N, C-alpha and C positions, 0 to 999 in steps of 0.2 A: 738638467733637464730644461728647466725656464731659459737658461742659454743658448742652450741647442733650438727650443723652439724658437726663439727670437731670433735666431739665424738663417733658421729655416724662413720664417715670414718675409726676413727681408731678402731672403735669395729670391721667392718668390714672386715680392714685389716690384724686382728689379728686370725679372724675368718679361712679367706681364708691361713692362712699362718701354719694352722696344717696341719704335713705330716703323722700323723694316722690317714687316711681318710677312710670315709664311700663308695668312690666310685673312685678310683686310676683310671679309664677308664675315669672320667671326671676331675679328678685332675692333673694327668702326662700319660694320654693316648700317648704321644710322643712316648714311650719307644715299645708301642706296633705295629704292622703290622696292618696297615688299622685302627688304632686305638682300636683293639678287645683285649681285654686280653685273658689269658689262662684261663679254668677251673677255678672257684673259688669253694669251698667248705662254705656252707651257718652256718656250725656250728659255735657258740661264741667265739672259743677260737681262730680264725683266725682274722687275721689284715692286712689290705692295709697299705704298708707303701711307699709314695714317698721321696726316700732317698734325705736327703737335708745336705747339709753339708757348712756352712758360708752364709747361706741363698740362694742357687743354689741348685736347682734340679737335679740329676744326671743319675739315673734308678730308676727302681719299684722294689719292693718287697713285694711277698704275704707269711706273715709269720705265723707260729702254735705256740702258746704261751703257750701252753700245753707242747710239745716236746720239746720248745725252741731251733727248728730251722727255716729255712726258708722252706717253700715248691717248690719256685722259685724264680729268680728274673731274672728281664728284661730289656733290654736294646738295645741300635743301636752302631755298630759298624762303624767308620769311619775310618777305617786306622789305622795301627801302628805307634803310637806316642814314644816310644821308652819311657817311662814314667820312673819317677823313683822311688823306692819303698822307701816307708816312713812308717817305719813299726810304728805306732800307734793306738791300735786299739777301736774304739768307741763304745759306746753303744747308744739303742736310749731310748731319757727320757718319751718321749711320750707314751711307751708303761706299765709303771707300775705309771704316772703320766699324767692325762689327760689335766693340765694342766701346763704342763715342755715345755721347749724349744721345738720347731719343729726340730731344728737342733740336729744331731748327735754329742755327750758330750764324753771325756773322762771320765771315772770313778772318776777319781778324783776330776775331776768338777760340778759333780753332786751331789747334794743334798735331796736325796728323801726316804725316809724311807719306805724299801722294795725294794730296786732296786734290780732287779732281779727275783722278783716273776713273772713276765712273760717273762723273755727273760734270754738267756746265760748269763753270766759275766765271765770275765778274770779266774776268781779260779777255775771255771768249766773245765779248759782242761789242769789245773797244775798236774802233774804225771799221766796223763789219757794216755799215750801212743798215742793220738792222737791228729792230727795240727788242726789249725784251716782253713779248706778248703774253698777260696772263691767260691763263685758262679761266681759271675760277678767277673772276675781276672785283675791282672794291667795291663798283657799283651793287653787285649781289649778293654783297657779304652778309651773312649775317647778324655780324656783331664789329665793334670798334677791333675788338681782338682777333675776329676772324679775318678782316681786312688789312690787320698787319700780316695777318698769316700769308697772306694772297702771295707776298714779296719773298716768294724765293723760288729761285731757279729750277728747281723741280715742276714747280707750276708753270712755267713760262717756258716759249719758244721764241725762233727769231722769227720777226713776223716785219715784211714790211712796213715801215713807217706811214705811209699813205693809208696804208687799210688798216691799222692797227689807232692809227687816230683819225681816222675816217668811217668809212663801212662799216666795219666790224663795229669800232664804238659805239655808235647810233645802233647796230642790231641790241648789242646789249643792255641798254638805256632802253630800247623800246619795250626788249622783252619783260625786264623788271615792271618798268612803266603799266604797260598793258596786262599782262599778266596778272600781276599783282592786285589788279581789280578783278578778276574775272577768278582766282583761284585763292582768296583771302585766307591769312593762315589760321585763323579761326574757324574755321570750318574746313579746310581742306592743307594736303599737306603737299607739297609741292618739291618736285627733285630735277636737277638739270645735271646734264652730264655733257662736259665739252672735253673737245680734243683735237689733233691735230694726224694728219696722214705726211710720214717723211718725204721727201721728196729725192733730188739726185743733187742740190748744190750741199758747199759745207763752208762752215765758215769756221777760220783757225784750223783749220784741218781735222780739225774736233767733232763740232756740232754740226747734225741733221738739220737744213731749213725746211721746214713742211711745203709741200704742195699747195694744203688744203687745210684751214681751220672750220672746224662743223661744232654743231651743238644742238641738242635735243633737253625735253622738257615733258615733264609728265606731271598732273596733278590727279593725285588721290583723293576719292570720299573719305570718310571715317570708318567706310568699309571696306576701305583698302581697295575699289574698285576705280578702274580710268574715267575719268570727267574728261579730259580733253587731253591732247598730246600735238607735240609735232618738233620741227627740227627746220634746221637751216647746214648749209655746206657753202664755203666760198675759195675760190683760188686765194693764193697769197699773193692778192696785188689788190688794188684799189677797184674792184670791181662789187657791187651788189650782189650780197650772199644770195643763194637761191633756195626759196623756199620748199621743203619737203614734207611729206607727212614721215612718221617713224618709220615705217615698213620701208618705204622707198629710201629712207636715208641708210638705213642697214647693207639694201641691198647697194647700194652706189661703196660703202665701207668695203664691203667683203669685197669688190674689184678692184678698191683701193688698196687694200691690205692684201690683195692677192691669197684670199684665204676663202674655204668654200661657204660662210656664212659669222657671220656678226649680229649680236646682239647688243644693243644699247642697255634697253632694260629688264632682257630676259625673261619676260612674258608679253602677253597681246596688251596694246594698250590704246585699242579699241573702245571703246562705251561699249557696252552689253548688246545694246539691241543693233550692232553694228558689225557683232562677230560673225564670221564664218562658219561654216558647219564643215 
């Protein structure tokens, strides 16, 4: 009886550790404002990932296995940590093998037949003239472990090198610097969602190049009410991203994704005094 119970417990723990999940609101909802994820598309090529490194979950990613790029990554910002960039790009084993490790791994450490069938691999970016552009960036990571975990290809998409190293990097740093003062973690909860819109270009006949990169943020007070919010969207070239309200960003994303509606935070981000009747 004790042996059976032990086996059952191991089975439950094993099943619960799978990080390509059916519902990441339940599995890693702590990275979404009020536990509600942005819009999820129902088509079978989309996967929900609780991004895990060394058995710790750091953020959540909604991933398109056909385009081999993410739709968005969602995470909490807890102030500037000045983490070190340790450039080792991981992949997500479970995208190509349901029985693989729940932890992101280096390609050299993964022995899976058909590796890369449902995700980008490092070879895809060689000689492509595009860089692996982070969705959750190192500069906004909540810890060194989280910074390391941002280096997974499921958190990256082909980004114009000038845009990646220029206007977009400036924006990432400005959001972290400016908003950390307005939304101190000891008083507020600060959520960010960063995503891409697939374009028409493809690298290595496998990986879609985004036409746009976008990001949105929401600061909640201790009553889980919005203190302030905003967003940006930029063409995947070296031009300044355009600042927008979350509502206007959602309207533009719905058009770009060709869907009826798209919600980033799944509830009103306007401060109570500005809510419409």
